[in-house]
C-alpha positions in Angstrom: -19.3 17.9 -29.1 -18.3 14.5 -27.6 -19.7 15.3 -24.2 -22.9 16.7 -25.8 -23.3 13.5 -27.9 -22.8 11.3 -24.8 -25.2 13.4 -22.7 -28.0 13.0 -25.3 -27.5 9.2 -25.4 -27.5 8.9 -21.7 -30.5 11.1 -21.1 -32.6 9.0 -23.4 -31.7 5.9 -21.4 -31.9 7.3 -17.9 -34.9 6.2 -15.9 -36.4 4.2 -18.8 -40.2 3.8 -19.1 -41.7 0.5 -17.9 -41.0 -2.3 -20.4 -37.8 -0.5 -21.6 -35.3 -1.6 -19.0 -31.6 -1.3 -19.4 -29.6 -4.3 -20.5 -27.1 -5.0 -17.6 -24.4 -7.5 -17.0 -21.1 -7.9 -15.0 -18.0 -7.5 -17.1 -16.0 -8.7 -14.0 -16.9 -9.4 -10.4 -18.6 -6.3 -8.9 -18.2 -4.3 -12.2 -21.6 -3.5 -13.6 -22.0 -2.4 -17.2 -25.1 -1.5 -19.2 -26.0 -0.9 -22.8 -26.0 2.8 -21.9 -22.3 2.7 -21.1 -21.5 1.2 -24.5 -23.8 3.6 -26.4 -22.2 6.6 -24.7 -18.7 5.2 -25.4 -19.6 4.8 -29.1 -21.1 8.4 -29.2 -17.9 9.9 -27.8 -15.6 7.9 -30.1 -17.7 8.9 -33.2 -17.7 12.6 -32.1 -13.9 12.6 -31.7 -13.5 10.9 -35.1 -15.8 13.3 -36.8 -13.9 16.3 -35.3 -10.6 14.9 -36.5 -9.3 14.8 -32.9 -5.8 13.1 -32.9 -4.6 10.7 -30.3 -5.4 7.2 -28.9 -8.5 6.6 -27.0 -8.4 4.8 -23.6 -12.0 4.4 -22.3 -13.5 2.5 -19.4 -15.3 0.4 -22.1 -12.9 0.3 -25.0 -9.5 1.1 -26.4 -8.6 2.6 -29.9 -5.0 2.8 -30.9 -4.3 5.4 -33.6 -0.5 5.3 -33.6 0.2 8.5 -31.7 1.4 7.5 -28.2 2.0 11.1 -27.1 -1.7 11.9 -27.1 -4.4 9.9 -25.3 -8.0 10.6 -24.6 -8.9 9.3 -21.1 -12.7 8.6 -21.0 -15.3 7.2 -18.7 -18.5 7.4 -20.8 -20.7 6.8 -17.8 -19.1 7.4 -14.4 -21.6 6.1 -11.9 -23.2 3.1 -13.7 -24.8 1.7 -10.5 -26.7 4.9 -9.6 -27.6 5.4 -13.3 -29.0 1.9 -13.4 -31.1 2.5 -10.3 -32.5 5.9 -11.4 -30.3 8.0 -9.1 -28.7 11.1 -10.5 -25.2 10.6 -9.1 -23.4 10.0 -12.5 -21.5 11.9 -15.1 -19.2 11.9 -18.1 -15.4 12.2 -18.0 -13.4 13.2 -21.1 -9.7 14.4 -20.8 -6.8 14.7 -23.1 -3.3 13.6 -21.9 -0.2 14.9 -23.8 3.2 13.5 -22.9 1.9 12.6 -19.4 0.3 15.9 -18.7 -3.4 16.6 -18.5 -4.1 19.3 -21.1 -7.9 19.7 -21.5 -11.1 18.2 -20.1 -14.8 18.2 -20.0 -16.6 17.0 -16.8 -20.3 16.8 -17.4 -23.3 16.0 -15.0 -26.3 15.8 -17.3 -28.8 15.0 -14.6 -28.3 18.4 -13.0 -27.3 20.4 -16.0 -23.7 21.1 -15.0 -20.7 21.0 -17.2 -17.2 22.1 -16.4 -14.6 22.5 -19.2 -11.0 23.5 -19.2 -7.9 24.0 -21.3 -4.8 24.0 -19.2 -3.7 27.6 -18.5 -6.8 29.2 -19.9 -9.2 28.9 -17.0 -12.4 26.9 -16.3 -15.8 27.4 -17.8 -19.1 26.4 -16.2 -21.9 25.9 -18.7 -20.0 28.1 -21.1 -19.2 30.9 -18.6 -15.9 31.6 -16.7 -15.8 29.9 -13.3 -13.5 30.2 -10.4 -15.3 28.6 -7.5 -15.3 29.3 -3.8 -14.3 26.9 -1.0 -17.3 25.8 1.2 -15.3 26.1 4.5 -11.9 26.1 6.1 -12.3 23.5 8.9 -12.3 19.8 8.2 -14.7 19.3 11.1 -17.3 21.6 9.5 -17.4 20.4 5.9 -18.6 17.6 3.8 -16.1 15.3 1.9 -16.8 12.7 -0.8 -15.4 9.2 -0.2 -15.3 6.6 -3.0 -14.2 3.1 -2.4 -14.4 0.6 -5.2 -16.2 -2.5 -4.0 -16.9 -4.6 -1.0 -13.4 -6.2 -0.8 -11.8 -2.8 -0.7 -14.2 -1.6 1.9 -13.4 -4.7 4.0 -9.7 -4.0 3.7 -9.9 -0.3 4.6 -12.3 -0.9 7.5 -9.6 -2.9 9.1 -7.2 0.0 8.9 -6.9 3.1 6.7 -10.0 5.1 7.5 -9.0 6.5 10.9 -9.2 10.0 9.4 -13.0 9.8 8.8 -14.2 10.8 12.3 -12.3 14.1 11.9 -14.6 15.1 9.0 -17.9 17.0 9.5 -19.8 14.8 7.0 -18.8 12.0 4.6 -20.8 11.3 1.5 -20.4 8.4 -1.0 -22.0 8.3 -4.5 -20.6 5.2 -6.4 -19.2 7.7 -8.9 -16.0 9.8 -9.4 -17.4 12.3 -11.8 -20.3 13.4 -9.5 -18.3 14.2 -6.3 -15.4 15.6 -8.3 -17.7 18.1 -10.0 -19.3 19.0 -6.6 -15.8 19.7 -5.2 -14.9 21.9 -8.1 -18.3 23.7 -7.7 -17.6 24.4 -4.0 -20.3 22.2 -2.7 -18.0 19.5 -1.3 -14.7 20.5 0.3 -12.8 17.5 -0.9 -12.9 14.1 -2.4 -11.0 10.9 -1.4 -10.7 8.1 -3.9 -9.3 4.7 -3.2 -8.1 2.3 -5.9 -9.1 4.4 -8.9 -8.0 4.3 -12.6 -7.0 7.5 -14.4 -10.0 7.3 -16.8 -12.4 7.9 -13.9 -10.6 10.9 -12.4 -8.5 12.6 -15.1 -11.2 15.0 -16.3 -12.1 16.2 -12.8 -8.4 16.4 -11.8 -7.7 18.7 -14.8 -10.5 21.0 -13.8 -9.6 21.0 -10.1 -5.9 21.8 -10.8 -6.8 24.7 -13.0 -9.1 26.1 -10.2 -6.2 25.9 -7.8 -7.3 22.9 -5.8 -4.8 20.3 -4.7 -4.7 16.8 -6.3 -2.3 14.5 -4.6 -1.7 11.0 -3.2 -2.2 10.3 0.5 1.3 11.7 1.3 0.5 15.0 -0.4 2.6 14.3 -3.4 1.5 15.1 -7.0 -0.1 12.3 -9.0 1.8 10.9 -12.0 -0.7 10.9 -14.8 1.6 9.3 -17.4 0.4 5.7 -16.5 -2.9 3.9 -16.9 -2.8 1.6 -13.9 -4.9 2.0 -10.8 -3.9 4.7 -8.4 -4.0 3.5 -4.8 -5.2 6.8 -3.3 -6.1 10.3 -4.7 -7.0 13.2 -2.5 -8.6 16.2 -4.1 -9.6 19.3 -2.2 -9.6 23.0 -1.6 -6.2 24.0 -0.1 -7.1 24.4 3.6 -9.2 21.3 3.7 -6.7 19.3 1.7 -3.8 20.0 4.0 -6.0 19.0 7.0 -7.0 15.8 5.3 -3.4 14.9 4.6 -2.5 15.6 8.2 -5.3 13.5 9.4 -4.4 10.6 7.1 -0.8 10.7 8.4 -1.9 10.6 12.0 -1.2 14.3 12.6 -4.8 15.5 12.7 
């Protein structure tokens, strides 16, 4: 219900007619926000409230404390604000539930292309309401496409000085200014992996929940599992189908 409500809100605001432009502003340097982000955020919060869903809500745009610290909804109501604001379809919605530090359920929705992945831990993944398992798009890093997301010019500047030496070993690298979009494409078997630098859990928890249930690997740059119990920025997250993930980790460690 929450994802559907947010999808309806965002579809109505996507590619507005002439004279009905989005309201946009910077909430911090390099961090664009629009009235669509806030409207989607409200729609999700209201849907969770109407459903009687327990737990605190930690969103990219707001925070609601309900007194139960063991349950937290991790939400990005519009993941890909920049492409959304320019009329490109590289955006989505992330909704995940964390219980005692573990990711328990999630919805990862891409309204522009009509794709929605949903999961309850241990019960499998559904794609648009039907069971989904996915198929890896390849087994050699040099033959596949990988998503790369780096948050802002300063982070690009830092990494270009050292940290992206693995990139030439990849067949193709794509960047979308979104986490939801490439994460869904990885889970759908269209991208082989996604690499995310400097990312907060609200942007990636939903996709990670789906990926883990599908048997993909979700780790840091050393191949270690991610600790989802915190809310702080994670320096590096690597998500991929097993064969490609292992090759990426080797390449990042200088062994590729």
